[in-house]
N, C-alpha and C positions, 0 to 999 in steps of 0.2 A: 504494500500500500504506500503510495507516495503522498507527499504533502502538497496541497494546493498552494496558490499564491498567498493565502491568508495564514499559512502555517498549519492549518487543520489537516487531519488525515483525509485523504481522498479515497473513497470506496467506489469501485466500479462494478459493473455487471458482466459476468462471464458465463458462457454456455459451452459445455463439453458435450458434443453429440456425435452421431455417426454410428455405423454398424460394426466398427472395430472394438476390440477389448481396450479398456483403459480409462474410461470416463470417470468412474467412481475412484479408481486408483489415483488418477491425477488430482482429483479433489481432495482425497485423503493425504496425498503428498503435500499439497498446499497447506492443509490443516496442520500437518506435522511440522512443516517449516515455520508456520505461524506460532505454534506452541514454543518453539525454540527461541522466539523473540518476545515471549510473554503476552502474545495476543490470544484472545479467547475465541474459540470457534464453536458454533452450534451446527450440528448436522441432523437434518430431518430426513429419514429414509422412507420414501413412499414405496408401497407394494412389498416391503420386506418385513418379515417377522421371523427371524432365525438367529441362531447363535453364529457369530462370525468374528473373525480376528479383530476387526476394528472396534467391536463392542468391548472386547477384553482390553484392548489398548486404551480405550477411552477411560476406563476405570483407573488405569495407571497414570494417565496424563491429566486427570482431573486436578484442578478446576479449569484447566485451559481447553479441554476438549469435552464436549457433551454430545452424545448421540442418542436420538430417540427414533424408534421405528413405528410407522403408522400402518403397517400391513396387517393382514389376518393370516391365520394358519391354514391357508388354502390356496390352491392354484387359481389364478385369474384367467378366465377365457374371455377374450375381447368381445366375442359375440354373445356372451351370457353373463354380463356384469350384474352383480346383485346389488340391492339397495344397501346391504351391510358393507360391501366393498366401497361403494360411493361414500357412505357415511364415514368410514375409516379415513379415506382420502380427504374429505372435507374437514374432519377433526384435525388431521395432520396439517393441512394448510392453515387453519386457524391457529394451531399451536406454533407453527413456524413463523407466521406473521407476528404473533406475540413476541417470539424470540427476537425477530428482526427489529421490533420497535422498543424492546426492553432496555436498551442501552447497556446490556450486560455483555454483548458480543461484538467483536470486531469483524467477524466473518460469519456469514450464514450460508450453509450449503443445503440445497434442496435436491437430494439425490433421487434420481429416477422420476423427477417431476414431469419430464417430457413424456415418459411412458404413461404416467397417470393421465396426462392430457390426451394422448393418443387412444387410450382405453375409455375415454369419455367419463373418467372419474372426476375430473376437474374441467373447467372451461378455460379457454384462452383469456377471456375477460377477467376471470379471477386471478390468473397468474399475472396479467398485465397490471392489475390493481396492486398486487404485492410488489412488483417491480417499481411502480410509481411511488409507493409510500416508503421505499427504502431510504433510511437516513443517509445523508451525504457521506458520512464517515465509514459506513458499513460496506464491506465487500460482499456481494451476492453472487453465488455460484449455483448454476442449475445444470443438472446432468440428465442424460437419457437419450436414447435413440429417437430420431424423427423430430427434432426441433422444428417448429413451424417457422416459415419465413418472417412472419410478423414478430415473433419473439427474437429471432436472429437480428432483425433490423433494429431492435431496441437495445441490444447488448453492445457493450464496449469491446469485448473480446470474444471471439467464437473460434473454437477448435473442433475440427471434425476428425474423429478417429476412423481410419480406414483399415479394414481387414485385408491383409496380404496373405497371411497363412495363420491357421489356428489349429491347435492340437486336437480339438474336438473332431475335426475332419478325419483324424487317424484313430478315433475311438477313445481318446484320452479324456476322461471326465474331469470336472472341476476338482482341484486339489486344495486340501486344507492348508491355510496359510499362504497360498499363492492366489487363488481366485476367490476365496472367501475366508 
């Protein structure tokens, strides 16, 4: 985070999208770097409700890193989204918005929010409203495949992860400590 002309910290909006691996990993790397400088990061994980390495790390990096998950313990099928899944995403967005405005965090990461939008759990208007209410000093990072052009146009930095090769194509499943 750089300082603006007034000397105040300048927070930007970043989007990590694309079909390649590494969107959440990049956001977590930024959070780890921020912890090293005494910055506080809040991560809200949409669609996720599972034990993963970053949840264990957050306990060790508290109070600099906070992670909350807004998913349910079930698979989400885009064609059959339930009212409970929508409610969980809506609750997550409200919680993340509160964190964004709380003045407790320097960075807020909305992990897989693009997927929540693509699954119609959230609307583009709701996400834009969160982007617009972001305090000037807070860095906002949004991850997930399929970022809309409207959101991309509103971001300050956009990185698209492109898959070149993936071990899944060779039958290698997600590995503990590497992919989750």
